[in-house]
N, C-alpha and C positions, 0 to 999 in steps of 0.2 A: 447614446451617440447618434447624431443625426445622419441619416442615410444620404448617400451621394445622389444628387439629382442630375440626370444626364442632360436636362434642358437648360442648365446653367450656361450662360454665354461665356465662351472662352475669351479672356481679355486680350490675349496676344498669342502669337506663335513665334517660334524661333528655329533657326537652322544650325545644326552642328555637323562637323565633318569627321569621319573616321577613316582610318587607313588600314587596309588589310591586304597582305600579299602583294604589295606594290601598287595597288589600285586605290584610288580615292573616291569615296562615295559620300554624297550629301543626303541627309535625312531631315525632313521637316517635322518637327514635333508640335502638335496642336494642343497638347495638354499642358497646363501650367504646373501640374503636381510634381513633376520630376525636373523642373527647371533648376539647373545648378546655381543660377544666380539667386534663387530664393534660398535653397538649402545651405549654400555657403555662408549666408548672412545670419543664420540662426544662432542665437546664443548657445553656448555649450550646455548651460543648465537646462534650457528648453529641449535641446536635442537629447540629453540624458534622460529627461522625463519621458520622451517618446520611446526610447529604447527600453525603459522599464516595463512597458506594456507589451513587449514582444513575448510570444510563447517561447519556452526554453529552446527548442530546436532552431528557431529563427534567431534568437539572441546569440547562440554559439556560432551560427553561420555569419552573423554580422561582425563578430570579433575578427574575422579575416579581412575586413575592409581596410583597417589602418592600425597603426601602433597604439593610438590613443584608445580606440574601441577595444582593442585586445587587452589593454591594461585596465579596463573598467572592472573586471572581475577582482582586481586587487586594490581598488579605490574605495577607501572607507566612506568618502562622501557619496559616491554612487550607490554603494551597498545600503547606506542608511536611507537614501531616497527610494531604493528598490523595495525595502521592507515596509516603507510607509505607503506607497501608492501602487505597487504591483498587484494586479488582480489575482485572485485565487483560481487555481486550475484543479478541477476535480478529476484527477487522472487515476490510473491503476498501474501497479508494478507487479509483473508476474515472473515467477521463477520456474524453471524446469528441473524438477527433482522428485524423488520419491519422498514418502513421509519419513520423518526423522527416525522413527523406530526401525523401519526397514533399512535405512542407511546404517544405523548402528549395528544391526545384526549382520548386514553384508560385510562391513568392515571387520567385524570380529571373526568372520569366516574366511575373508580374503585378505592376505597380506602381500599382494603382488603389485602394489603401487597404484591401485585404483584411485585412492584418495588423492594422490598427487595429480593424476589426470583430471580429476574433478576440479581441483583448485585452479589448474591452468585454464580450464574452459569455463570458469564460473562467469555467468552473464545473466542479465535480466532483460525483460521486455516491457517497455513502457507502452501503455495504451491510452490514447486520447479519445474519450467517448464522444466529444463534440464533433470531431472530424472523422471519427472511426478510422484512426490511423495507428499503425504500430511503429515503434522505434526500438532498436537494439542498443543496449548499454552494457559495457563490460565493467568488471570489478577486479582489476589486476592486483590490487594491494591486499585483498582479503586473504588471510592465511588459511591453509587447509584445515579441515575439521570444524568448520562453522557453517550454520544453516540459518536462513532468515526465519524470524519468529514473530515479529510485530512491526508496526509502523506508526508514526505520528509526526506532525510538524515538519515534514520534509526529510525525516530521518528514518532509516531502516535499522531495526535492532536484530543483530545476529547473535546466536547462542552457540556455545561449544557443544559438539556432539558427544564427547566422551562423558561417560557416567562419572558423577562425583560433584565437587563444588563447581558451579557453572560460571563461566566467563562470558560476559556480554560486551558486544562492540556496537557503537552507534555509528552508522555510515551515512554520509550524504552522497547519494549515487551520482548526482550531477557533477560535483567537483572532486569526488573521490576521497574525501577526508574520512579518517577513521579515528574514533575516540573510544578508549576502553574504559569500562567500569570495573571497580574492584570485584573480585570473585565473591559469589554468595557464600554464606556461612555453612549451610547445610548441603550435604550431598544429595543429588537428585538425578533422575534418569531422563525423563521427557516432560518437564514442567510446562505449564501454560504461562505465557508472558503477556503482561499488560504494560503499555507504554503511553505516557502522556507528556507531550512536549508543549510548553507555552513559551512566550518570548522571554520569560524570566525564571523558569523553573523546569526541572526534570523529575518525573515520577516514574518509577519502574516497580512492578510487582511480579514476583515469581511464585507460582502456586502449584502444589501437588507433586506427585511422583517422588515422594521422599524415599530415599534408599534406607530401609530399616535393616537390611543385611545385604551382602553381596549378591543375593539371589532373589530378593523380594523388595517390592515397592508398595507404598501405600499413600493415599492422599490425606495428609495430616496437617500441613502447615503452609503459611504464606510468609514470604520475606519481602520487605518493601525498602526501596531506596529513594531518597529525596535530597535534592539540593536546589537552592534558590539564590537569587541575586541579593537577598537580604542578609546572606551570610549563614543561614541555617542549613545544616545538612545532617542526614542520618544514613550511615553506611550499613544498610541491611539490619539496622538496630531495631526496627519495628516488625514484630512478628505477631501473627494471629492464627487461630485454629480454623481449619476448614469445616464446613458442616459434615456431620457424620454420614458415612456411606455414599459419598459423592464420587462421581466418575467424570473426570475432566478429559474426555477423549478428543476434544476439539483442538487442543494444542496451543491456542492463543486466545487472548481476550480482546474485547472491543471496548473502547473508551467513549463514554457519552456523558457529558456534563459532570466531570469529576468522579465518575463511577466506572468501574470495570465490570463487564458482563461476560459470561461464558456459558456454554451449554453444559448441562448435566444429563448424563445418560442413565438409562435403566432405573426408573422410567424417566422420560424427558421432563426437564424443568430448566429454569434459568437461574444461575447463581449470580448474585450482585455483590460487589465489594466496594464499600464506601471508603475512599482514600483518606478523608479527613478523620473519620471516626474509627478506622481500622476494624470494621466489622463486616461480616458476611450475612446475607439473607438469601432464602430460597424462594423464588417466585414461580408459581405454578404456570406451566405453559398451556396455551389454548389447545383444546382437542388433543391432549398429549398422548392418548392411547392410539391415535390414528395417524401420527406424524411419520413422515419418511424424509430422510436427508435434511434435517433441520439445520439452519445456519442463522447466526446473529449478524446483522450488519448495522452500521451507522448511516443514517440518511437524514440530512437537513437538521442535525442536532437531535434526532430522535433515535430510539432503539427499535429496529424492525426485525421481526422473525419471519424468515422465508422457509417454507416447507411444503412438501406434497402431502395431501390428505387423501388417505385411501382406506376405505372400508366398504365391503360389498353391500352391507345392509343399510348404509346411509341413503337417505332419500335424494341426496344431491350427487351429481357425478363426481368421479375422482378428479382432483384438480390441484394446481399449485396456488398457494395463497400467501398473502403478506399481511401480517398483523403489526400494529404499532403499540408500544407500551405507553400508557397514559401517564400524566403527571403525578398521579397518586402512587405510581410505582408498583401496582399489583394487577391492574386491569388492562386487558388487551382489546383493541378494536381492529376488525378486519378492514384494510384500506384498499385492497386490490385482489383480483382473482384472474389468473391467466386464462385467455380465451380457450375454450374446450378443444378446438381443432389444433391449436398450437400445442396444447398440453399432450395431445395424442402423438404429435410429431416428436415431442421431447421424450416421452416414454419409449417410443420406438427406437430412437437413437441411443438412449442410455442403456436399454436392455437390462434393466435391473441393477446396474452398477452404481446408481446414485449420482448426485451432483453436489457441487459446492457453490456457495454464493458469497459475494463480496460487494459492499456498497460504499459509495462516496458521493456526498452531495445529493443531487437529484438522480443519480445513476445507480443501477444495480446490475452486476454481471453474474450470470449463472453459467458455470463451467461444468460440462459433463465429464465425469471421471473416466479416465482411460481413452479420451477422445480429444480431438482438436475443435470440437463443436462448442459454441457458446452463444448465449442469448444476452442482449442488452435491453434493459427496461428503463425508460425515461419516466420518472414519477410525475413530473410537471406536465409533460405532453401526453401521458398515458399511452405510450407507444412501445411496442415490442418489436425487436428486429434481430435477425441472426448476424453475428459478427463474423467477418471474413477471418479465416485461420491465420495465425501469426506466421508470416512468411519465413521467419528465421528459425523456426522449430522444425526439427526433423525427427522422425521416429514415433510420432503419435499414431495410435490406431485410427484409421479413418472413420470407423463407425463406432458403435457403442459396445461392441463385443469385448470389451476391456480385458486385455491380458497383461501386457507388460507394464504399462503405466509409466515407463521411463520418460515419455514425451509429454505427459499431461502437465498442465500449468496450475500452479497454486498462487493465488493473487492476494494483494494487499492494497488497501486504499493508500494513495500516495499523492501528496501535494508537492510538485516540483518547486524547489527553492534553491537559488544559487548562493544563499547566505543563511546559515543557521548559527548565529553567534552565541546562542545559549550553551553550546558545547564548551565554550571557553571557561565556564564555571568549573568544569572538571579539572582544568589545568591548575586550579588553585589548591587542589588536594595533593597532599604528599603521600603517595600511595606506592607500595612496593610491587608494581606490575609494569610490564613492558609497554612502551609507547610505540604505536604504529604510525610512523611519519612518512613511510615510503622510502 
């Protein structure tokens, strides 16, 4: 887009009159860009095209201008245009909550209405890394007993907290729509969730934490759900076995080029699930014996491993590094290392509590556990910067001495979209489950 040149000659000026509190004031406008004589003559199709380029907050504010703009959200013609030309926004969506396991144990021990309070106050926090701006967004229609688990294509996947057959809900946070998937076939406690949304298909994989008895879980199997516009669907009918002795403590999976990836612990490695072939492979992690707080993130269509490297006998200082998985699928290449002075600040703030990372596009956010402190890394610009704390979150520990953790944020890559028509595919299924229509 061509930048505005202030030396351009102003072709004309005009005067308008406004009345306020009984007084009349004249204003002379020397800029032609806001001349109503120009904007009033624009064809509706051209004006709609301009509106599709607005970022989501500006678009929803613009809906207050007139009835026609307000109705654009319900116009099929506008939504089709929006999906064709609207630019992609590499944002993040954060939620304030404990890990799901802690939430389950707390609910099992407390039957005093805590879960109802949580449902009433359920909200998320959008972060725009380009403008370094926070937005608050509420989820009034989400039923109690669900927690966010994964994201893709403008949708957030929420999973039921109760142990047993899992129920999943796909939610569009911007417009508040909820679409429920059929429950899984196998009972589970805290599985890892992989979600892939394309314009014409939905793929979901639920892996691990199989309930082999009321008191024991084991990582045994994967269930997969698929539906596409071609009429083919599989309702958890595709199952596969997980690699032996795997530990999926990350809780969610990352989708990169039709494959799901998740961290495996003790020792560290990366598990890869190929959706098309329904197979798992184990990928050795770089420097796996010396990693701390490893996280997998998607960045620019590539899988990136973010982790601290710490060993006293290494010839290099302790540091935070980024590795990128190569196209062969087994080799890693280091692409970035945090400046040493900044890493010392990070370790001082986290105080041994660790950190979590989430990536989207050219941005990676590193959140310190038990704290409101976070770092933003721009891969293109090679720039690190501290993020201002979310102004809507209260109860975080100010430093890294992590205790409560009730205020810490857990994030997902999120591409804001006002239209996700692919969820209409689920309406074609005749399924015995409740519909969340508000």
